[in-house]
Backbone bond lengths (Angstrom), bond angles and torsions (degrees), N, CA, C in turn:
res aa  C-N    CA-C-N  psi(-1)  N-CA   C-N-CA  omega(-1)  CA-C   N-CA-C  phi
1 M - - - 1.462 - - 1.529 112.35 -
2 P 1.375 120.65 -52.86 1.456 119.52 -179.56 1.523 113.30 -62.82
3 F 1.364 117.15 -38.54 1.463 119.88 179.32 1.526 109.90 -64.57
4 F 1.341 116.38 -40.98 1.458 120.76 178.93 1.528 110.61 -61.37
5 L 1.352 116.49 -42.39 1.458 120.28 179.40 1.529 111.20 -61.70
6 L 1.338 116.61 -40.90 1.458 119.74 179.97 1.530 111.59 -65.83
7 V 1.335 116.40 -38.80 1.469 120.46 177.99 1.526 110.76 -64.16
8 V 1.336 115.99 -44.90 1.463 120.78 178.99 1.531 110.49 -62.25
9 C 1.332 116.42 -43.59 1.466 120.38 178.88 1.527 111.03 -60.48
10 G 1.338 116.32 -39.37 1.457 119.72 178.45 1.515 112.03 -62.78
11 G 1.330 116.01 -41.96 1.464 119.89 178.94 1.523 112.34 -65.58
12 I 1.333 116.33 -41.95 1.461 119.92 179.59 1.523 110.71 -66.84
13 A 1.350 116.34 -40.09 1.461 120.22 179.49 1.530 110.94 -62.27
14 W 1.323 116.54 -41.69 1.469 120.16 178.90 1.526 110.90 -61.01
15 E 1.327 117.03 -43.81 1.467 120.78 179.26 1.525 110.90 -65.41
16 A 1.355 117.01 -39.33 1.457 120.35 179.77 1.523 111.21 -63.29
17 I 1.332 116.56 -41.45 1.466 120.44 179.75 1.528 110.65 -63.28
18 E 1.316 116.77 -39.55 1.464 120.51 179.06 1.526 111.58 -64.44
19 R 1.328 117.15 -29.09 1.469 120.52 -176.98 1.523 112.35 -77.76
20 F 1.332 118.74 -10.54 1.460 120.47 177.56 1.522 111.40 -63.58
21 S 1.336 116.64 -35.81 1.461 120.46 -176.35 1.524 112.22 -68.29
22 A 1.325 117.29 -33.47 1.463 120.69 -179.95 1.526 109.09 -147.90
23 P 1.336 118.18 74.50 1.459 120.81 -178.30 1.526 111.49 -64.59
24 P 1.326 117.83 122.40 1.465 120.02 -178.18 1.528 111.58 -78.24
25 A 1.328 115.39 156.38 1.464 119.95 174.47 1.522 109.11 -68.64
26 V 1.317 115.90 147.72 1.459 120.03 -178.21 1.519 110.07 -124.85
27 A 1.353 115.52 154.13 1.469 121.63 176.66 1.517 107.91 -85.30
28 G 1.332 116.46 92.95 1.450 122.20 -171.94 1.517 114.88 -58.72
29 L 1.330 117.79 -49.09 1.460 121.02 -177.05 1.530 111.86 -64.01
30 T 1.321 116.31 -40.91 1.466 120.14 177.39 1.524 110.78 -63.29
31 M 1.327 116.19 -41.68 1.460 120.49 177.90 1.524 111.24 -60.70
32 I 1.319 116.92 -43.89 1.469 120.83 -178.78 1.522 111.03 -63.32
33 L 1.320 116.97 -44.03 1.463 120.95 -178.19 1.526 111.42 -63.92
34 V 1.326 116.39 -50.83 1.464 120.63 -177.44 1.531 110.74 -65.54
35 A 1.342 116.15 -43.27 1.459 119.82 -178.11 1.531 111.38 -67.16
36 S 1.318 118.06 -34.06 1.471 121.17 178.84 1.517 111.08 -64.37
37 I 1.319 115.56 -39.45 1.472 119.37 175.80 1.527 109.75 -63.22
38 G 1.343 115.64 -41.31 1.461 119.69 178.56 1.512 112.55 -62.81
39 I 1.334 117.26 -37.91 1.470 120.89 178.53 1.519 110.41 -61.01
40 I 1.329 116.80 -45.98 1.466 120.75 -177.50 1.529 111.10 -64.22
41 I 1.329 116.88 -49.20 1.467 120.94 -176.04 1.527 111.09 -66.04
42 N 1.327 116.96 -47.67 1.459 120.25 -176.71 1.523 112.50 -70.95
43 S 1.322 117.11 -33.42 1.464 119.71 177.44 1.523 110.86 -66.36
44 L 1.322 116.74 -42.61 1.461 120.33 177.33 1.527 110.70 -63.33
45 S 1.328 116.87 -41.78 1.466 120.73 179.25 1.522 110.93 -64.53
46 A 1.336 117.43 -43.23 1.464 121.12 178.54 1.520 111.13 -63.20
47 W 1.315 116.90 -38.83 1.469 121.29 178.99 1.520 111.09 -62.14
48 L 1.320 117.66 -37.16 1.461 121.76 179.23 1.530 111.13 -66.29
49 F 1.336 116.99 -32.99 1.464 121.17 -179.28 1.531 112.80 -88.68
50 F 1.331 117.66 -11.37 1.464 120.88 -171.09 1.524 113.00 -61.38
51 K 1.306 117.72 -41.44 1.466 121.19 -174.06 1.523 112.72 -60.23
52 G 1.322 117.64 -39.63 1.464 120.32 -175.99 1.507 114.79 -99.25
53 N 1.352 118.34 7.07 1.472 119.12 -172.54 1.518 113.01 -73.54
54 K 1.352 119.03 -16.79 1.453 120.48 -178.60 1.523 112.44 -84.84
55 N 1.326 117.63 -21.82 1.454 121.26 -173.91 1.520 114.52 -105.76
56 D 1.312 117.50 -18.10 1.461 121.20 -176.31 1.516 108.78 -128.08
57 L 1.344 115.61 121.59 1.457 120.69 -177.67 1.529 111.57 -63.66
58 N 1.334 117.12 -36.60 1.462 120.23 179.53 1.528 111.25 -66.49
59 I 1.349 115.67 -43.24 1.463 119.57 178.49 1.522 110.11 -65.64
60 R 1.339 116.74 -37.34 1.461 119.37 178.27 1.514 110.99 -63.51
61 G 1.345 116.49 -38.78 1.452 119.57 177.51 1.515 111.99 -62.12
62 A 1.345 116.10 -43.26 1.463 120.37 178.22 1.529 110.69 -65.68
63 Y 1.337 115.78 -40.63 1.467 120.50 179.11 1.533 110.80 -61.75
64 L 1.338 117.04 -47.12 1.456 120.46 179.72 1.521 111.71 -62.90
65 H 1.326 115.33 -36.24 1.464 119.38 179.31 1.533 110.61 -64.14
66 M 1.342 116.34 -46.29 1.463 120.35 179.94 1.533 111.36 -67.26
67 A 1.349 115.50 -41.94 1.464 119.24 179.60 1.532 110.87 -64.72
68 A 1.332 115.82 -38.19 1.465 119.74 178.57 1.524 110.82 -64.82
69 D 1.323 116.52 -41.36 1.462 120.13 178.12 1.525 111.13 -62.83
70 A 1.340 116.51 -39.59 1.461 119.98 178.13 1.528 110.68 -65.21
71 A 1.343 115.87 -40.29 1.462 120.07 178.70 1.524 111.39 -64.89
72 V 1.313 115.07 -41.04 1.467 119.42 177.32 1.527 110.87 -60.57
73 S 1.328 116.01 -44.52 1.466 120.33 -179.98 1.523 111.04 -63.49
74 L 1.338 116.61 -41.06 1.465 119.84 178.28 1.527 110.78 -63.85
75 G 1.325 116.75 -41.30 1.451 120.26 177.59 1.523 112.31 -62.19
76 V 1.308 115.09 -37.43 1.470 119.72 178.40 1.519 110.45 -64.08
77 V 1.337 116.95 -42.62 1.468 120.70 179.66 1.531 110.72 -62.51
78 V 1.339 115.95 -46.53 1.466 120.04 -179.84 1.530 110.79 -60.93
79 A 1.316 116.16 -46.44 1.463 120.16 -179.51 1.523 111.36 -64.22
80 A 1.322 116.60 -40.35 1.468 120.02 -178.40 1.530 111.04 -64.39
81 I 1.335 116.84 -43.71 1.467 119.89 179.02 1.522 110.53 -61.95
82 A 1.333 116.15 -44.71 1.463 120.14 -179.93 1.524 111.24 -62.93
83 M 1.314 117.07 -41.29 1.470 119.89 -178.14 1.520 111.98 -69.85
84 I 1.341 117.43 -32.47 1.460 120.01 178.65 1.528 110.86 -62.93
85 F 1.350 115.95 -40.95 1.465 119.92 -175.16 1.533 113.54 -88.70
86 T 1.317 118.16 -20.81 1.473 120.17 -176.33 1.521 113.91 -115.85
87 G 1.337 117.28 -24.00 1.453 119.69 -174.91 1.519 113.13 74.29
88 W 1.335 116.75 12.41 1.466 120.94 179.52 1.533 109.43 -84.52
89 F 1.310 115.70 84.62 1.468 119.45 -176.27 1.532 112.97 -72.29
90 W 1.331 116.93 -12.63 1.458 119.60 175.80 1.533 111.86 -69.27
91 L 1.347 116.38 -12.94 1.467 119.42 176.86 1.523 112.04 -65.26
92 D 1.322 115.84 -26.25 1.474 119.66 -178.94 1.527 111.38 -59.60
93 P 1.348 119.65 -54.87 1.476 118.39 178.21 1.525 113.21 -67.88
94 V 1.339 118.63 -29.02 1.461 120.73 178.70 1.527 110.38 -63.87
95 I 1.327 116.24 -49.76 1.463 120.78 178.92 1.524 110.45 -61.43
96 T 1.332 116.09 -37.74 1.465 120.06 178.87 1.525 111.21 -60.33
97 L 1.320 117.64 -45.34 1.462 121.41 -178.74 1.535 111.25 -67.09
98 I 1.328 117.49 -36.83 1.463 120.72 178.06 1.524 110.47 -63.74
99 I 1.325 115.78 -44.60 1.464 120.58 -179.98 1.528 110.30 -63.49
100 I 1.323 117.12 -41.59 1.462 120.94 179.47 1.532 110.66 -61.67
101 A 1.327 116.95 -40.74 1.467 120.71 179.17 1.528 110.48 -61.19
102 V 1.325 116.55 -42.61 1.469 120.82 179.37 1.526 110.62 -64.22
103 I 1.322 116.44 -43.15 1.461 120.88 -179.69 1.522 111.10 -63.74
104 M 1.330 117.31 -42.93 1.464 120.86 -176.88 1.530 111.54 -67.56
105 I 1.336 117.03 -34.68 1.461 119.95 177.17 1.526 110.21 -63.33
106 G 1.336 116.21 -43.74 1.456 119.94 179.51 1.519 113.18 -71.48
107 T 1.318 116.83 -30.12 1.463 121.10 -176.87 1.522 112.05 -79.66
108 W 1.331 117.37 -26.84 1.458 120.63 -175.62 1.526 111.91 -59.81
109 S 1.351 116.67 -44.19 1.464 119.56 -179.86 1.526 110.75 -64.96
110 L 1.318 116.67 -35.76 1.461 120.63 177.79 1.520 110.91 -65.72
111 L 1.335 117.42 -41.30 1.460 121.44 178.07 1.525 110.66 -64.21
112 R 1.327 116.66 -41.21 1.461 121.20 -179.61 1.529 110.70 -61.86
113 E 1.339 117.25 -44.22 1.459 120.42 179.73 1.521 111.43 -67.66
114 S 1.324 117.57 -33.52 1.463 120.94 177.29 1.525 110.84 -64.39
115 I 1.340 116.03 -41.05 1.465 120.15 178.57 1.521 110.33 -66.57
116 Q 1.336 117.24 -40.89 1.459 121.06 178.43 1.520 111.16 -60.86
117 L 1.321 116.74 -41.15 1.466 120.56 178.73 1.521 110.33 -64.98
118 A 1.331 117.10 -42.34 1.466 120.83 -179.78 1.528 111.63 -65.25
119 L 1.330 117.26 -31.36 1.460 121.54 -178.09 1.532 112.40 -93.22
120 S 1.335 117.06 7.16 1.473 122.42 -179.13 1.527 111.80 57.35
121 A 1.319 116.85 38.23 1.461 121.33 177.91 1.525 110.01 -79.90
122 V 1.343 115.18 165.71 1.465 119.67 176.87 1.527 108.67 -64.93
123 P 1.333 118.79 126.32 1.470 120.83 179.60 1.522 111.58 -56.55
124 S 1.314 116.63 145.33 1.465 121.29 -174.34 1.521 113.05 -63.82
125 H 1.338 117.87 -25.19 1.465 119.59 -177.25 1.527 112.60 -86.02
126 I 1.330 118.31 1.59 1.462 121.98 -178.70 1.525 109.82 -113.47
127 D 1.328 116.22 126.30 1.463 122.51 176.46 1.525 108.26 -92.22
128 M 1.331 116.20 105.03 1.456 120.46 -175.33 1.529 111.64 -62.70
129 S 1.331 117.20 -37.01 1.464 120.54 178.84 1.521 111.01 -63.58
130 A 1.343 116.37 -38.73 1.459 119.96 179.33 1.529 110.93 -66.56
131 V 1.328 116.39 -37.88 1.461 120.73 177.13 1.523 110.44 -64.16
132 A 1.337 116.15 -44.78 1.462 120.49 179.86 1.525 111.16 -62.24
133 D 1.332 117.10 -43.12 1.467 120.57 179.23 1.527 110.85 -62.87
134 Y 1.319 116.01 -41.16 1.463 120.22 179.93 1.534 110.98 -62.74
135 L 1.322 116.48 -44.91 1.467 120.36 -178.75 1.531 111.56 -65.44
136 Q 1.312 117.23 -38.89 1.458 121.18 -177.95 1.530 112.63 -69.03
137 Q 1.334 115.96 -22.45 1.458 120.22 -178.77 1.529 113.51 -92.14
138 L 1.323 117.48 2.24 1.452 120.52 179.79 1.533 110.36 -67.84
139 P 1.322 117.03 146.87 1.472 120.30 178.31 1.530 111.11 -59.15
140 G 1.326 116.19 130.06 1.457 121.12 177.77 1.500 114.98 87.22
141 V 1.334 118.61 -8.31 1.466 122.27 -179.08 1.523 109.55 -94.16
142 T 1.317 117.26 122.29 1.462 121.84 179.15 1.526 112.76 -102.83
143 G 1.312 117.90 -10.00 1.458 121.56 178.60 1.513 110.65 -179.72
144 I 1.316 116.54 164.47 1.467 121.77 177.18 1.521 109.08 -137.56
145 H 1.318 117.21 157.93 1.461 121.58 170.30 1.520 108.76 -156.48
146 D 1.315 116.40 175.05 1.471 122.08 -176.73 1.533 112.08 53.82
147 L 1.330 117.30 41.29 1.464 120.70 176.54 1.522 108.96 -83.57
148 H 1.309 115.48 118.85 1.471 121.33 178.75 1.528 108.99 -133.28
149 I 1.328 116.09 135.25 1.460 122.66 179.34 1.519 107.78 -132.39
150 W 1.322 116.78 133.47 1.466 120.40 179.63 1.530 109.56 -152.19
151 G 1.321 115.36 163.72 1.449 121.21 178.31 1.519 111.11 -87.68
152 M 1.332 116.12 126.76 1.465 120.87 176.71 1.521 111.71 -85.66
153 S 1.314 116.02 -30.21 1.461 122.13 179.45 1.521 107.13 -155.41
154 T 1.305 117.07 -168.99 1.460 120.27 -179.99 1.520 112.15 -74.28
155 T 1.330 118.21 -11.30 1.460 120.88 -176.94 1.517 113.84 -125.56
156 E 1.336 119.38 -13.72 1.454 121.34 -174.10 1.521 111.40 -125.51
157 S 1.351 114.77 142.49 1.461 121.72 178.58 1.521 109.44 -121.10
158 A 1.328 115.62 158.65 1.468 121.41 -178.77 1.516 110.18 -129.87
159 L 1.329 115.39 158.10 1.452 122.23 -179.20 1.513 110.03 -142.48
160 T 1.333 116.08 140.60 1.458 121.43 168.13 1.522 107.52 -129.65
161 V 1.333 117.13 142.55 1.451 120.43 -178.95 1.524 109.96 -160.07
162 H 1.326 116.03 149.33 1.460 122.31 172.89 1.526 107.80 -102.92
163 L 1.326 117.12 126.33 1.460 122.39 178.39 1.526 109.19 -106.45
164 I 1.317 116.48 125.09 1.468 120.61 176.85 1.526 108.39 -87.94
165 M 1.335 116.18 113.19 1.460 122.60 -177.69 1.531 108.36 -130.77
166 P 1.334 118.00 95.66 1.468 121.67 -176.10 1.519 114.49 -55.89
167 N 1.314 117.94 -29.06 1.468 120.72 -178.99 1.522 112.90 -82.32
168 G 1.319 117.29 2.24 1.458 120.05 176.85 1.518 114.31 89.23
169 Y 1.316 114.52 -171.13 1.465 122.35 -175.34 1.524 110.83 -60.38
170 P 1.342 118.32 125.34 1.468 120.73 -174.94 1.525 114.28 -84.23
171 G 1.337 118.43 -7.72 1.460 120.66 178.60 1.514 112.86 111.00
172 D 1.338 115.03 161.55 1.464 121.08 -176.23 1.522 112.62 -66.63
173 V 1.336 116.92 -32.17 1.470 119.48 -179.47 1.528 110.00 -63.23
174 F 1.337 116.08 -43.67 1.460 120.58 177.93 1.525 110.24 -59.97
175 M 1.316 116.80 -44.51 1.461 121.45 -178.94 1.523 111.44 -63.36
176 D 1.327 116.61 -45.41 1.465 120.71 -179.73 1.523 111.14 -64.75
177 D 1.338 116.40 -42.39 1.462 119.95 179.54 1.525 111.08 -64.38
178 L 1.331 116.82 -39.24 1.458 120.55 179.89 1.524 111.21 -66.61
179 A 1.322 116.55 -42.94 1.468 120.17 178.39 1.525 110.86 -61.57
180 Q 1.335 116.15 -42.06 1.458 120.05 179.33 1.526 111.29 -67.49
181 S 1.329 116.16 -37.29 1.457 120.48 179.34 1.526 111.31 -66.34
182 L 1.333 117.05 -41.01 1.461 120.34 176.87 1.531 111.40 -62.17
183 K 1.311 115.57 -34.32 1.459 119.75 179.57 1.527 111.32 -71.41
184 S 1.332 116.75 -44.81 1.465 120.24 -176.61 1.525 112.47 -75.72
185 R 1.350 117.47 -37.13 1.454 120.97 -177.24 1.522 113.45 -80.24
186 F 1.338 116.01 -40.50 1.466 119.99 -170.32 1.532 113.88 -123.32
187 S 1.324 117.78 4.60 1.477 122.18 -179.58 1.524 111.90 60.08
188 I 1.342 115.93 36.33 1.469 121.56 175.19 1.523 107.43 -101.45
189 A 1.328 115.99 104.58 1.463 120.75 -171.34 1.523 112.97 -81.06
190 H 1.329 117.40 -27.45 1.466 120.85 -176.33 1.527 109.27 -123.81
191 S 1.313 117.14 117.44 1.463 120.70 -179.18 1.525 110.36 -128.55
192 T 1.323 115.75 135.08 1.461 122.98 175.53 1.524 107.25 -115.40
193 L 1.343 116.67 116.01 1.460 122.37 -173.35 1.527 109.82 -114.70
194 Q 1.317 116.93 126.19 1.458 121.48 178.02 1.530 109.20 -115.23
195 M 1.350 115.24 128.45 1.457 120.63 -178.91 1.538 110.84 -96.98
196 E 1.337 115.76 139.60 1.463 122.37 174.94 1.529 108.89 -136.86
197 Q 1.334 116.86 151.94 1.460 120.59 178.85 1.530 113.11 -93.92
198 G 1.313 116.38 -2.92 1.453 120.26 176.03 1.507 114.78 80.49
199 T 1.332 117.28 17.10 1.473 119.85 -179.86 1.527 111.60 -80.19
200 L 1.341 117.00 -18.65 1.462 121.60 177.51 1.523 109.11 -126.01
201 N 1.315 116.84 160.78 1.457 121.45 179.44 1.524 109.07 -95.28
202 H 1.326 116.52 102.26 1.463 121.42 179.38 1.528 107.88 -98.91
203 A 1.322 116.79 85.50 1.467 120.97 -177.13 1.529 110.47 -79.81
204 C 1.314 115.89 137.72 1.465 121.25 176.70 1.527 109.69 -70.25
205 V 1.302 117.67 131.59 1.467 120.89 -177.91 1.522 111.59 -66.90
206 L 1.331 117.06 -20.18 1.456 120.48 178.46 1.518 112.28 -85.03
207 H 1.330 116.84 -13.07 1.461 121.14 -178.19 1.526 109.27 -137.05
208 Q 1.279 117.60 60.34 1.455 122.00 -174.65 1.519 112.69 -61.08
209 N 1.303 117.70 -31.49 1.466 120.73 -174.28 1.523 113.08 -96.17
210 D 1.356 116.88 4.74 1.449 119.89 -176.52 1.513 110.82 -98.95
211 S 1.317 116.13 164.68 1.457 121.64 177.44 1.503 110.40 -87.26
212 N 1.334 116.64 -170.21 1.464 120.79 -173.25 1.514 114.64 -76.67
213 N 1.304 120.91 -4.28 1.461 120.02 -176.07 1.524 111.87 -99.34
214 H 1.360 117.84 58.57 1.453 123.28 177.78 1.520 108.40 -104.45
């Protein structure tokens, strides 16, 4: 979705630039009427998606699409009114380029998060250092390693970690409470926890030169 929006914006921008050399006359009243309808429909649609756009990448994409359409329609109305009273038809491509700039700024963050999800990167809303500090401060935990966090979908994240606990397995209640705490504190819905007593050196293959506090 974000890549498609950027491609479309590029095509529209190219056409707008070409229209600077010979801006055509436009039917102002027709533009205002049609664009006003678009503002109402797209604004209502964007409002419906607004509540969930921060937690779901797909919903955010739909929200940005509707909001962008509403912005485009508003720009058309403004340009049409100005052209009716001034005859400055070059305002049409100017407004188009301004709207495209606004859309691309909003779409860039969406594209970045999509790439992070595809590459199994740490989700932007999760502070990995804060998670590591929290795990290291748990009762009975003397160190951690092999901590990995990634996005499973647009709404769910996963975690795997090795906990060094010299006193051994703390019990199912501890495990259940920790999993629930990771979910409520850091929005990590799926956690895989491995306990070790620290009698052997289990170095993470991704961090061969690091110590046990990863």
